[in-house]
All heavy atoms as a GROMACS GRO file, in nm:
protein
  570
    1MET      N    1   0.108   0.398   0.462
    1MET     CA    2   0.204   0.382   0.354
    1MET      C    3   0.168   0.258   0.272
    1MET      O    4   0.121   0.160   0.327
    1MET     CB    5   0.345   0.366   0.409
    1MET     CG    6   0.398   0.490   0.476
    1MET     SD    7   0.574   0.478   0.518
    1MET     CE    8   0.581   0.332   0.617
    2LEU      N    9   0.191   0.268   0.145
    2LEU     CA   10   0.170   0.156   0.054
    2LEU      C   11   0.305   0.124  -0.010
    2LEU      O   12   0.353   0.199  -0.094
    2LEU     CB   13   0.067   0.194  -0.053
    2LEU     CG   14   0.034   0.089  -0.157
    2LEU    CD1   15  -0.040  -0.028  -0.093
    2LEU    CD2   16  -0.050   0.149  -0.267
    3ALA      N   17   0.366   0.015   0.034
    3ALA     CA   18   0.499  -0.022  -0.019
    3ALA      C   19   0.482  -0.129  -0.126
    3ALA      O   20   0.473  -0.098  -0.244
    3ALA     CB   21   0.590  -0.067   0.094
    4THR      N   22   0.474  -0.255  -0.087
    4THR     CA   23   0.459  -0.363  -0.185
    4THR      C   24   0.315  -0.382  -0.229
    4THR      O   25   0.289  -0.438  -0.334
    4THR     CB   26   0.509  -0.497  -0.128
    4THR    OG1   27   0.424  -0.535  -0.018
    4THR    CG2   28   0.655  -0.489  -0.085
    5GLY      N   29   0.222  -0.340  -0.145
    5GLY     CA   30   0.080  -0.354  -0.176
    5GLY      C   31   0.016  -0.479  -0.118
    5GLY      O   32  -0.106  -0.494  -0.124
    6GLY      N   33   0.096  -0.568  -0.062
    6GLY     CA   34   0.042  -0.695  -0.012
    6GLY      C   35  -0.066  -0.680   0.094
    6GLY      O   36  -0.172  -0.743   0.086
    7SER      N   37  -0.043  -0.596   0.193
    7SER     CA   38  -0.142  -0.577   0.299
    7SER      C   39  -0.268  -0.510   0.246
    7SER      O   40  -0.380  -0.544   0.286
    7SER     CB   41  -0.084  -0.492   0.413
    7SER     OG   42   0.022  -0.560   0.474
    8ALA      N   43  -0.250  -0.416   0.154
    8ALA     CA   44  -0.366  -0.348   0.095
    8ALA      C   45  -0.452  -0.445   0.014
    8ALA      O   46  -0.574  -0.444   0.024
    8ALA     CB   47  -0.320  -0.232   0.008
    9VAL      N   48  -0.387  -0.528  -0.065
    9VAL     CA   49  -0.460  -0.629  -0.143
    9VAL      C   50  -0.537  -0.722  -0.050
    9VAL      O   51  -0.655  -0.751  -0.072
    9VAL     CB   52  -0.364  -0.708  -0.236
    9VAL    CG1   53  -0.434  -0.829  -0.297
    9VAL    CG2   54  -0.308  -0.617  -0.344
   10ASP      N   55  -0.471  -0.769   0.056
   10ASP     CA   56  -0.538  -0.858   0.152
   10ASP      C   57  -0.656  -0.788   0.220
   10ASP      O   58  -0.762  -0.849   0.240
   10ASP     CB   59  -0.440  -0.907   0.259
   10ASP     CG   60  -0.338  -1.007   0.206
   10ASP    OD1   61  -0.357  -1.057   0.092
   10ASP    OD2   62  -0.241  -1.035   0.277
   11ALA      N   63  -0.639  -0.662   0.257
   11ALA     CA   64  -0.746  -0.588   0.322
   11ALA      C   65  -0.866  -0.572   0.229
   11ALA      O   66  -0.981  -0.593   0.270
   11ALA     CB   67  -0.697  -0.450   0.368
   12VAL      N   68  -0.841  -0.538   0.104
   12VAL     CA   69  -0.951  -0.523   0.008
   12VAL      C   70  -1.016  -0.658  -0.018
   12VAL      O   71  -1.139  -0.666  -0.028
   12VAL     CB   72  -0.903  -0.456  -0.122
   12VAL    CG1   73  -1.012  -0.456  -0.227
   12VAL    CG2   74  -0.856  -0.313  -0.095
   13ASP      N   75  -0.937  -0.765  -0.026
   13ASP     CA   76  -0.994  -0.900  -0.039
   13ASP      C   77  -1.093  -0.927   0.073
   13ASP      O   78  -1.205  -0.975   0.048
   13ASP     CB   79  -0.885  -1.007  -0.035
   13ASP     CG   80  -0.800  -1.016  -0.160
   13ASP    OD1   81  -0.841  -0.964  -0.265
   13ASP    OD2   82  -0.691  -1.077  -0.151
   14MET      N   83  -1.054  -0.896   0.196
   14MET     CA   84  -1.140  -0.921   0.312
   14MET      C   85  -1.266  -0.836   0.308
   14MET      O   86  -1.376  -0.885   0.339
   14MET     CB   87  -1.063  -0.895   0.442
   14MET     CG   88  -0.954  -0.997   0.467
   14MET     SD   89  -0.852  -0.960   0.612
   14MET     CE   90  -0.971  -0.961   0.742
   15ILE      N   91  -1.253  -0.711   0.269
   15ILE     CA   92  -1.370  -0.623   0.260
   15ILE      C   93  -1.468  -0.676   0.156
   15ILE      O   94  -1.589  -0.680   0.180
   15ILE     CB   95  -1.326  -0.478   0.227
   15ILE    CG1   96  -1.252  -0.419   0.347
   15ILE    CG2   97  -1.446  -0.392   0.189
   15ILE    CD1   98  -1.179  -0.290   0.316
   16LYS      N   99  -1.416  -0.719   0.043
   16LYS     CA  100  -1.503  -0.774  -0.062
   16LYS      C  101  -1.569  -0.904  -0.018
   16LYS      O  102  -1.685  -0.929  -0.050
   16LYS     CB  103  -1.423  -0.794  -0.191
   16LYS     CG  104  -1.392  -0.664  -0.261
   16LYS     CD  105  -1.319  -0.688  -0.392
   16LYS     CE  106  -1.300  -0.560  -0.470
   16LYS     NZ  107  -1.231  -0.584  -0.599
   17GLN      N  108  -1.496  -0.987   0.057
   17GLN     CA  109  -1.554  -1.113   0.107
   17GLN      C  110  -1.672  -1.086   0.200
   17GLN      O  111  -1.763  -1.167   0.210
   17GLN     CB  112  -1.449  -1.196   0.179
   17GLN     CG  113  -1.348  -1.258   0.087
   17GLN     CD  114  -1.232  -1.325   0.161
   17GLN    OE1  115  -1.229  -1.329   0.284
   17GLN    NE2  116  -1.135  -1.374   0.086
   18LYS      N  117  -1.668  -0.972   0.268
   18LYS     CA  118  -1.777  -0.934   0.359
   18LYS      C  119  -1.887  -0.855   0.289
   18LYS      O  120  -1.981  -0.808   0.352
   18LYS     CB  121  -1.723  -0.851   0.476
   18LYS     CG  122  -1.623  -0.925   0.562
   18LYS     CD  123  -1.690  -1.034   0.642
   18LYS     CE  124  -1.591  -1.102   0.733
   18LYS     NZ  125  -1.652  -1.208   0.810
   19GLY      N  126  -1.874  -0.839   0.156
   19GLY     CA  127  -1.980  -0.774   0.078
   19GLY      C  128  -1.952  -0.630   0.039
   19GLY      O  129  -2.038  -0.564  -0.019
   20GLY      N  130  -1.833  -0.579   0.070
   20GLY     CA  131  -1.800  -0.441   0.034
   20GLY      C  132  -1.800  -0.422  -0.117
   20GLY      O  133  -1.755  -0.508  -0.191
   21LYS      N  134  -1.850  -0.309  -0.162
   21LYS     CA  135  -1.861  -0.284  -0.305
   21LYS      C  136  -1.786  -0.158  -0.349
   21LYS      O  137  -1.695  -0.166  -0.428
   21LYS     CB  138  -2.008  -0.271  -0.345
   21LYS     CG  139  -2.090  -0.394  -0.311
   21LYS     CD  140  -2.102  -0.487  -0.428
   21LYS     CE  141  -2.198  -0.599  -0.397
   21LYS     NZ  142  -2.136  -0.726  -0.380
   22ALA      N  143  -1.827  -0.042  -0.301
   22ALA     CA  144  -1.769   0.086  -0.346
   22ALA      C  145  -1.651   0.119  -0.254
   22ALA      O  146  -1.662   0.198  -0.161
   22ALA     CB  147  -1.873   0.196  -0.342
   23ILE      N  148  -1.537   0.058  -0.281
   23ILE     CA  149  -1.420   0.068  -0.194
   23ILE      C  150  -1.326   0.177  -0.244
   23ILE      O  151  -1.297   0.186  -0.362
   23ILE     CB  152  -1.347  -0.067  -0.188
   23ILE    CG1  153  -1.442  -0.176  -0.138
   23ILE    CG2  154  -1.221  -0.058  -0.102
   23ILE    CD1  155  -1.392  -0.317  -0.158
   24LYS      N  156  -1.280   0.257  -0.149
   24LYS     CA  157  -1.180   0.360  -0.178
   24LYS      C  158  -1.059   0.334  -0.089
   24LYS      O  159  -1.074   0.306   0.029
   24LYS     CB  160  -1.237   0.498  -0.150
   24LYS     CG  161  -1.352   0.535  -0.242
   24LYS     CD  162  -1.415   0.665  -0.200
   24LYS     CE  163  -1.525   0.708  -0.293
   24LYS     NZ  164  -1.634   0.618  -0.309
   25PHE      N  165  -0.940   0.343  -0.146
   25PHE     CA  166  -0.816   0.322  -0.072
   25PHE      C  167  -0.744   0.456  -0.063
   25PHE      O  168  -0.719   0.520  -0.165
   25PHE     CB  169  -0.728   0.218  -0.141
   25PHE     CG  170  -0.600   0.192  -0.069
   25PHE    CD1  171  -0.594   0.098   0.032
   25PHE    CD2  172  -0.486   0.264  -0.100
   25PHE    CE1  173  -0.476   0.074   0.101
   25PHE    CE2  174  -0.367   0.242  -0.031
   25PHE     CZ  175  -0.363   0.147   0.069
   26VAL      N  176  -0.709   0.497   0.060
   26VAL     CA  177  -0.642   0.624   0.081
   26VAL      C  178  -0.513   0.599   0.159
   26VAL      O  179  -0.514   0.529   0.260
   26VAL     CB  180  -0.732   0.721   0.162
   26VAL    CG1  181  -0.662   0.853   0.186
   26VAL    CG2  182  -0.864   0.743   0.091
   27CYS      N  183  -0.403   0.657   0.110
   27CYS     CA  184  -0.277   0.650   0.184
   27CYS      C  185  -0.200   0.780   0.166
   27CYS      O  186  -0.224   0.855   0.072
   27CYS     CB  187  -0.194   0.529   0.144
   27CYS     SG  188  -0.129   0.533  -0.022
   28ILE      N  189  -0.109   0.804   0.257
   28ILE     CA  190  -0.031   0.926   0.252
   28ILE      C  191   0.088   0.912   0.158
   28ILE      O  192   0.121   1.003   0.084
   28ILE     CB  193   0.016   0.964   0.394
   28ILE    CG1  194  -0.107   0.997   0.479
   28ILE    CG2  195   0.114   1.081   0.392
   28ILE    CD1  196  -0.078   1.014   0.626
   29LEU      N  197   0.153   0.797   0.159
   29LEU     CA  198   0.276   0.776   0.085
   29LEU      C  199   0.272   0.640   0.016
   29LEU      O  200   0.228   0.542   0.076
   29LEU     CB  201   0.393   0.780   0.185
   29LEU     CG  202   0.534   0.777   0.134
   29LEU    CD1  203   0.564   0.903   0.053
   29LEU    CD2  204   0.630   0.766   0.250
   30ALA      N  205   0.317   0.634  -0.109
   30ALA     CA  206   0.313   0.507  -0.182
   30ALA      C  207   0.434   0.494  -0.274
   30ALA      O  208   0.491   0.594  -0.319
   30ALA     CB  209   0.185   0.496  -0.264
   31ALA      N  210   0.468   0.370  -0.303
   31ALA     CA  211   0.568   0.338  -0.404
   31ALA      C  212   0.494   0.290  -0.529
   31ALA      O  213   0.388   0.229  -0.518
   31ALA     CB  214   0.661   0.228  -0.354
   32PRO      N  215   0.551   0.314  -0.646
   32PRO     CA  216   0.485   0.270  -0.770
   32PRO      C  217   0.456   0.120  -0.772
   32PRO      O  218   0.352   0.078  -0.822
   32PRO     CB  219   0.586   0.307  -0.880
   32PRO     CG  220   0.672   0.413  -0.820
   32PRO     CD  221   0.675   0.386  -0.673
   33GLU      N  222   0.545   0.039  -0.715
   33GLU     CA  223   0.526  -0.107  -0.713
   33GLU      C  224   0.399  -0.146  -0.637
   33GLU      O  225   0.326  -0.236  -0.678
   33GLU     CB  226   0.648  -0.176  -0.650
   33GLU     CG  227   0.776  -0.157  -0.728
   33GLU     CD  228   0.858  -0.035  -0.687
   33GLU    OE1  229   0.802   0.062  -0.631
   33GLU    OE2  230   0.980  -0.037  -0.712
   34GLY      N  231   0.375  -0.079  -0.525
   34GLY     CA  232   0.256  -0.108  -0.446
   34GLY      C  233   0.128  -0.067  -0.517
   34GLY      O  234   0.027  -0.139  -0.514
   35LEU      N  235   0.132   0.049  -0.581
   35LEU     CA  236   0.015   0.094  -0.656
   35LEU      C  237  -0.018  -0.003  -0.768
   35LEU      O  238  -0.133  -0.038  -0.790
   35LEU     CB  239   0.039   0.233  -0.714
   35LEU     CG  240   0.037   0.348  -0.616
   35LEU    CD1  241   0.074   0.479  -0.686
   35LEU    CD2  242  -0.098   0.361  -0.548
   36GLU      N  243   0.085  -0.048  -0.838
   36GLU     CA  244   0.064  -0.142  -0.947
   36GLU      C  245   0.004  -0.273  -0.896
   36GLU      O  246  -0.089  -0.329  -0.955
   36GLU     CB  247   0.196  -0.170  -1.019
   36GLU     CG  248   0.182  -0.263  -1.136
   36GLU     CD  249   0.313  -0.286  -1.210
   36GLU    OE1  250   0.414  -0.222  -1.178
   36GLU    OE2  251   0.313  -0.372  -1.300
   37SER      N  252   0.056  -0.322  -0.784
   37SER     CA  253   0.006  -0.446  -0.726
   37SER      C  254  -0.142  -0.434  -0.685
   37SER      O  255  -0.223  -0.522  -0.716
   37SER     CB  256   0.091  -0.484  -0.604
   37SER     OG  257   0.040  -0.597  -0.541
   38LEU      N  258  -0.175  -0.326  -0.617
   38LEU     CA  259  -0.313  -0.305  -0.573
   38LEU      C  260  -0.406  -0.289  -0.693
   38LEU      O  261  -0.513  -0.349  -0.698
   38LEU     CB  262  -0.322  -0.183  -0.481
   38LEU     CG  263  -0.461  -0.147  -0.430
   38LEU    CD1  264  -0.527  -0.263  -0.356
   38LEU    CD2  265  -0.454  -0.023  -0.341
   39TYR      N  266  -0.364  -0.211  -0.792
   39TYR     CA  267  -0.448  -0.189  -0.910
   39TYR      C  268  -0.470  -0.319  -0.988
   39TYR      O  269  -0.580  -0.347  -1.033
   39TYR     CB  270  -0.388  -0.082  -1.001
   39TYR     CG  271  -0.473  -0.059  -1.123
   39TYR    CD1  272  -0.593   0.011  -1.113
   39TYR    CD2  273  -0.437  -0.111  -1.246
   39TYR    CE1  274  -0.674   0.029  -1.224
   39TYR    CE2  275  -0.516  -0.092  -1.357
   39TYR     CZ  276  -0.635  -0.023  -1.347
   39TYR     OH  277  -0.715  -0.005  -1.457
   40LYS      N  278  -0.364  -0.399  -1.004
   40LYS     CA  279  -0.378  -0.525  -1.078
   40LYS      C  280  -0.475  -0.620  -1.008
   40LYS      O  281  -0.553  -0.690  -1.072
   40LYS     CB  282  -0.242  -0.593  -1.096
   40LYS     CG  283  -0.161  -0.534  -1.207
   40LYS     CD  284  -0.030  -0.610  -1.226
   40LYS     CE  285   0.049  -0.554  -1.341
   40LYS     NZ  286   0.177  -0.625  -1.358
   41ALA      N  287  -0.468  -0.624  -0.875
   41ALA     CA  288  -0.555  -0.714  -0.798
   41ALA      C  289  -0.699  -0.663  -0.789
   41ALA      O  290  -0.793  -0.742  -0.785
   41ALA     CB  291  -0.499  -0.734  -0.658
   42HIS      N  292  -0.714  -0.529  -0.785
   42HIS     CA  293  -0.846  -0.469  -0.764
   42HIS      C  294  -0.863  -0.343  -0.848
   42HIS      O  295  -0.864  -0.231  -0.796
   42HIS     CB  296  -0.865  -0.434  -0.616
   42HIS     CG  297  -0.862  -0.553  -0.526
   42HIS    ND1  298  -0.963  -0.646  -0.522
   42HIS    CD2  299  -0.767  -0.597  -0.439
   42HIS    CE1  300  -0.933  -0.741  -0.435
   42HIS    NE2  301  -0.814  -0.714  -0.384
   43PRO      N  302  -0.878  -0.358  -0.980
   43PRO     CA  303  -0.888  -0.240  -1.067
   43PRO      C  304  -1.012  -0.156  -1.042
   43PRO      O  305  -1.019  -0.041  -1.086
   43PRO     CB  306  -0.886  -0.300  -1.208
   43PRO     CG  307  -0.927  -0.441  -1.192
   43PRO     CD  308  -0.880  -0.483  -1.055
   44ASP      N  309  -1.109  -0.210  -0.971
   44ASP     CA  310  -1.233  -0.137  -0.942
   44ASP      C  311  -1.222  -0.045  -0.820
   44ASP      O  312  -1.311   0.035  -0.796
   44ASP     CB  313  -1.348  -0.235  -0.919
   44ASP     CG  314  -1.319  -0.334  -0.806
   44ASP    OD1  315  -1.206  -0.387  -0.803
   44ASP    OD2  316  -1.407  -0.358  -0.724
   45VAL      N  317  -1.114  -0.054  -0.746
   45VAL     CA  318  -1.098   0.027  -0.624
   45VAL      C  319  -1.038   0.162  -0.661
   45VAL      O  320  -0.938   0.170  -0.732
   45VAL     CB  321  -1.007  -0.047  -0.523
   45VAL    CG1  322  -0.969   0.042  -0.407
   45VAL    CG2  323  -1.076  -0.173  -0.474
   46GLN      N  324  -1.101   0.269  -0.610
   46GLN     CA  325  -1.047   0.403  -0.629
   46GLN      C  326  -0.930   0.421  -0.533
   46GLN      O  327  -0.942   0.391  -0.414
   46GLN     CB  328  -1.153   0.508  -0.603
   46GLN     CG  329  -1.265   0.508  -0.703
   46GLN     CD  330  -1.369   0.613  -0.670
   46GLN    OE1  331  -1.344   0.710  -0.600
   46GLN    NE2  332  -1.488   0.593  -0.722
   47ILE      N  333  -0.817   0.470  -0.584
   47ILE     CA  334  -0.695   0.485  -0.504
   47ILE      C  335  -0.658   0.632  -0.497
   47ILE      O  336  -0.647   0.699  -0.600
   47ILE     CB  337  -0.578   0.404  -0.564
   47ILE    CG1  338  -0.616   0.256  -0.576
   47ILE    CG2  339  -0.453   0.421  -0.479
   47ILE    CD1  340  -0.517   0.172  -0.655
   48TYR      N  341  -0.636   0.681  -0.373
   48TYR     CA  342  -0.596   0.819  -0.350
   48TYR      C  343  -0.464   0.818  -0.273
   48TYR      O  344  -0.453   0.753  -0.170
   48TYR     CB  345  -0.702   0.894  -0.268
   48TYR     CG  346  -0.835   0.900  -0.338
   48TYR    CD1  347  -0.930   0.799  -0.318
   48TYR    CD2  348  -0.866   1.004  -0.424
   48TYR    CE1  349  -1.052   0.803  -0.382
   48TYR    CE2  350  -0.988   1.009  -0.488
   48TYR     CZ  351  -1.082   0.908  -0.467
   48TYR     OH  352  -1.202   0.913  -0.530
   49VAL      N  353  -0.364   0.892  -0.325
   49VAL     CA  354  -0.230   0.893  -0.267
   49VAL      C  355  -0.185   1.037  -0.248
   49VAL      O  356  -0.194   1.117  -0.341
   49VAL     CB  357  -0.130   0.819  -0.359
   49VAL    CG1  358   0.011   0.825  -0.303
   49VAL    CG2  359  -0.172   0.675  -0.379
   50GLY      N  360  -0.135   1.068  -0.127
   50GLY     CA  361  -0.083   1.202  -0.101
   50GLY      C  362   0.048   1.228  -0.171
   50GLY      O  363   0.070   1.336  -0.226
   51GLN      N  364   0.139   1.131  -0.171
   51GLN     CA  365   0.272   1.148  -0.232
   51GLN      C  366   0.318   1.015  -0.292
   51GLN      O  367   0.316   0.913  -0.224
   51GLN     CB  368   0.374   1.194  -0.127
   51GLN     CG  369   0.516   1.205  -0.178
   51GLN     CD  370   0.535   1.315  -0.280
   51GLN    OE1  371   0.478   1.422  -0.265
   51GLN    NE2  372   0.610   1.289  -0.384
   52LEU      N  373   0.359   1.019  -0.416
   52LEU     CA  374   0.416   0.902  -0.482
   52LEU      C  375   0.567   0.915  -0.479
   52LEU      O  376   0.624   1.009  -0.535
   52LEU     CB  377   0.367   0.893  -0.627
   52LEU     CG  378   0.418   0.774  -0.707
   52LEU    CD1  379   0.372   0.642  -0.645
   52LEU    CD2  380   0.371   0.785  -0.851
   53ASP      N  381   0.632   0.822  -0.410
   53ASP     CA  382   0.778   0.823  -0.403
   53ASP      C  383   0.836   0.743  -0.519
   53ASP      O  384   0.764   0.687  -0.601
   53ASP     CB  385   0.828   0.772  -0.269
   53ASP     CG  386   0.846   0.884  -0.167
   53ASP    OD1  387   0.836   1.002  -0.205
   53ASP    OD2  388   0.869   0.852  -0.049
   54ARG      N  389   0.967   0.737  -0.524
   54ARG     CA  390   1.042   0.688  -0.640
   54ARG      C  391   1.032   0.538  -0.662
   54ARG      O  392   1.008   0.491  -0.772
   54ARG     CB  393   1.188   0.732  -0.622
   54ARG     CG  394   1.281   0.696  -0.731
   54ARG     CD  395   1.422   0.750  -0.704
   54ARG     NE  396   1.482   0.684  -0.589
   54ARG     CZ  397   1.536   0.749  -0.484
   54ARG    NH1  398   1.538   0.880  -0.480
   54ARG    NH2  399   1.589   0.682  -0.385
   55GLU      N  400   1.056   0.458  -0.556
   55GLU     CA  401   1.070   0.313  -0.574
   55GLU      C  402   1.080   0.243  -0.440
   55GLU      O  403   1.084   0.308  -0.336
   55GLU     CB  404   1.198   0.283  -0.653
   55GLU     CG  405   1.324   0.326  -0.577
   55GLU     CD  406   1.450   0.318  -0.658
   55GLU    OE1  407   1.446   0.262  -0.769
   55GLU    OE2  408   1.553   0.367  -0.610
   56LEU      N  409   1.087   0.111  -0.444
   56LEU     CA  410   1.120   0.030  -0.327
   56LEU      C  411   1.267  -0.009  -0.336
   56LEU      O  412   1.318  -0.037  -0.443
   56LEU     CB  413   1.035  -0.097  -0.322
   56LEU     CG  414   0.886  -0.080  -0.303
   56LEU    CD1  415   0.818  -0.216  -0.303
   56LEU    CD2  416   0.854  -0.005  -0.175
   57ASN      N  417   1.332  -0.014  -0.219
   57ASN     CA  418   1.470  -0.062  -0.220
   57ASN      C  419   1.473  -0.213  -0.201
   57ASN      O  420   1.368  -0.279  -0.202
   57ASN     CB  421   1.556   0.011  -0.115
   57ASN     CG  422   1.518  -0.021   0.028
   57ASN    OD1  423   1.443  -0.115   0.056
   57ASN    ND2  424   1.570   0.057   0.121
   58ASP      N  425   1.591  -0.271  -0.179
   58ASP     CA  426   1.604  -0.417  -0.168
   58ASP      C  427   1.540  -0.474  -0.041
   58ASP      O  428   1.521  -0.595  -0.030
   58ASP     CB  429   1.750  -0.459  -0.178
   58ASP     CG  430   1.839  -0.398  -0.071
   58ASP    OD1  431   1.799  -0.298  -0.008
   58ASP    OD2  432   1.950  -0.449  -0.051
   59LYS      N  433   1.504  -0.388   0.056
   59LYS     CA  434   1.434  -0.431   0.176
   59LYS      C  435   1.284  -0.402   0.167
   59LYS      O  436   1.211  -0.417   0.263
   59LYS     CB  437   1.489  -0.360   0.299
   59LYS     CG  438   1.630  -0.397   0.334
   59LYS     CD  439   1.672  -0.327   0.461
   59LYS     CE  440   1.813  -0.366   0.499
   59LYS     NZ  441   1.854  -0.302   0.625
   60ALA      N  442   1.238  -0.360   0.049
   60ALA     CA  443   1.099  -0.323   0.024
   60ALA      C  444   1.058  -0.200   0.103
   60ALA      O  445   0.941  -0.183   0.137
   60ALA     CB  446   1.003  -0.439   0.047
   61TYR      N  447   1.154  -0.111   0.131
   61TYR     CA  448   1.125   0.018   0.192
   61TYR      C  449   1.103   0.120   0.081
   61TYR      O  450   1.173   0.117  -0.021
   61TYR     CB  451   1.241   0.067   0.278
   61TYR     CG  452   1.265  -0.008   0.406
   61TYR    CD1  453   1.372   0.027   0.486
   61TYR    CD2  454   1.184  -0.112   0.449
   61TYR    CE1  455   1.399  -0.040   0.605
   61TYR    CE2  456   1.210  -0.180   0.567
   61TYR     CZ  457   1.316  -0.143   0.644
   61TYR     OH  458   1.342  -0.210   0.761
   62ILE      N  459   1.011   0.210   0.103
   62ILE     CA  460   0.985   0.316   0.006
   62ILE      C  461   1.103   0.413   0.006
   62ILE      O  462   1.148   0.458   0.111
   62ILE     CB  463   0.854   0.390   0.040
   62ILE    CG1  464   0.735   0.293   0.038
   62ILE    CG2  465   0.831   0.505  -0.056
   62ILE    CD1  466   0.606   0.353   0.089
   63CYS      N  467   1.153   0.447  -0.114
   63CYS     CA  468   1.265   0.540  -0.128
   63CYS      C  469   1.221   0.666  -0.199
   63CYS      O  470   1.156   0.657  -0.302
   63CYS     CB  471   1.378   0.475  -0.206
   63CYS     SG  472   1.455   0.340  -0.121
   64PRO      N  473   1.255   0.783  -0.149
   64PRO     CA  474   1.333   0.801  -0.027
   64PRO      C  475   1.252   0.769   0.098
   64PRO      O  476   1.307   0.719   0.194
   64PRO     CB  477   1.377   0.946  -0.031
   64PRO     CG  478   1.278   1.014  -0.117
   64PRO     CD  479   1.228   0.910  -0.215
   65GLY      N  480   1.125   0.795   0.102
   65GLY     CA  481   1.032   0.745   0.203
   65GLY      C  482   1.072   0.761   0.348
   65GLY      O  483   1.154   0.842   0.385
   66LEU      N  484   1.010   0.678   0.431
   66LEU     CA  485   1.025   0.686   0.576
   66LEU      C  486   1.087   0.562   0.636
   66LEU      O  487   1.094   0.549   0.757
   66LEU     CB  488   0.886   0.706   0.640
   66LEU     CG  489   0.806   0.825   0.590
   66LEU    CD1  490   0.664   0.818   0.643
   66LEU    CD2  491   0.872   0.954   0.630
   67GLY      N  492   1.126   0.464   0.556
   67GLY     CA  493   1.171   0.336   0.611
   67GLY      C  494   1.049   0.253   0.647
   67GLY      O  495   0.939   0.279   0.600
   68ASP      N  496   1.065   0.156   0.729
   68ASP     CA  497   0.954   0.069   0.769
   68ASP      C  498   0.887   0.129   0.891
   68ASP      O  499   0.945   0.131   1.000
   68ASP     CB  500   1.004  -0.072   0.798
   68ASP     CG  501   0.889  -0.167   0.821
   68ASP    OD1  502   0.810  -0.142   0.916
   68ASP    OD2  503   0.875  -0.264   0.748
   69ALA      N  504   0.765   0.176   0.876
   69ALA     CA  505   0.694   0.241   0.986
   69ALA      C  506   0.674   0.146   1.104
   69ALA      O  507   0.685   0.186   1.220
   69ALA     CB  508   0.559   0.295   0.939
   70GLY      N  509   0.644   0.019   1.076
   70GLY     CA  510   0.626  -0.079   1.184
   70GLY      C  511   0.753  -0.095   1.265
   70GLY      O  512   0.750  -0.101   1.389
   71ASP      N  513   0.866  -0.104   1.198
   71ASP     CA  514   0.994  -0.113   1.268
   71ASP      C  515   1.017   0.009   1.354
   71ASP      O  516   1.063   0.000   1.469
   71ASP     CB  517   1.110  -0.128   1.170
   71ASP     CG  518   1.120  -0.268   1.110
   71ASP    OD1  519   1.054  -0.359   1.162
   71ASP    OD2  520   1.192  -0.283   1.011
   72ARG      N  521   0.986   0.126   1.301
   72ARG     CA  522   1.007   0.249   1.376
   72ARG      C  523   0.915   0.258   1.499
   72ARG      O  524   0.956   0.299   1.606
   72ARG     CB  525   0.988   0.371   1.287
   72ARG     CG  526   1.096   0.385   1.183
   72ARG     CD  527   1.066   0.501   1.090
   72ARG     NE  528   1.163   0.509   0.984
   72ARG     CZ  529   1.272   0.583   0.988
   72ARG    NH1  530   1.300   0.655   1.094
   72ARG    NH2  531   1.355   0.584   0.886
   73ILE      N  532   0.792   0.217   1.484
   73ILE     CA  533   0.695   0.225   1.593
   73ILE      C  534   0.725   0.123   1.701
   73ILE      O  535   0.721   0.152   1.819
   73ILE     CB  536   0.551   0.208   1.540
   73ILE    CG1  537   0.512   0.328   1.451
   73ILE    CG2  538   0.451   0.192   1.654
   73ILE    CD1  539   0.385   0.306   1.372
   74PHE      N  540   0.754  -0.002   1.659
   74PHE     CA  541   0.768  -0.112   1.754
   74PHE      C  542   0.913  -0.151   1.784
   74PHE      O  543   0.937  -0.245   1.860
   74PHE     CB  544   0.691  -0.233   1.705
   74PHE     CG  545   0.544  -0.205   1.687
   74PHE    CD1  546   0.487  -0.194   1.562
   74PHE    CD2  547   0.462  -0.186   1.798
   74PHE    CE1  548   0.352  -0.165   1.546
   74PHE    CE2  549   0.327  -0.157   1.784
   74PHE     CZ  550   0.272  -0.147   1.658
   75GLY      N  551   1.010  -0.081   1.725
   75GLY     CA  552   1.151  -0.108   1.753
   75GLY      C  553   1.196  -0.246   1.711
   75GLY      O  554   1.275  -0.310   1.780
   76THR      N  555   1.147  -0.296   1.597
   76THR     CA  556   1.177  -0.433   1.554
   76THR      C  557   1.280  -0.440   1.442
   76THR      O  558   1.285  -0.536   1.370
   76THR     CB  559   1.049  -0.502   1.510
   76THR    OG1  560   0.987  -0.425   1.405
   76THR    CG2  561   0.953  -0.521   1.624
   77GLN      N  562   1.364  -0.338   1.427
   77GLN     CA  563   1.462  -0.340   1.318
   77GLN      C  564   1.568  -0.440   1.338
   77GLN      O  565   1.625  -0.469   1.431
   77GLN     CB  566   1.526  -0.203   1.301
   77GLN     CG  567   1.427  -0.104   1.245
   77GLN     CD  568   1.492   0.032   1.222
   77GLN    OE1  569   1.588   0.069   1.287
   77GLN    NE2  570   1.436   0.106   1.129
   0.00000   0.00000   0.00000
């Protein structure tokens, strides 16, 4: 999932620091805010998204989306 885009931007930063060039980003679900953030930081990266949801809510969860996947997996809500 791509919510705010922060982790994706950091991951692409790290790949580029290690010499990565032709980078493609693939996710199943994304919010428009995250796509915008990733594109602004790395306009050269090809982005593929299975489903674009409506927005982020006040907790930065994708709406309608799945909630926070990390919270669901690790029980940290």
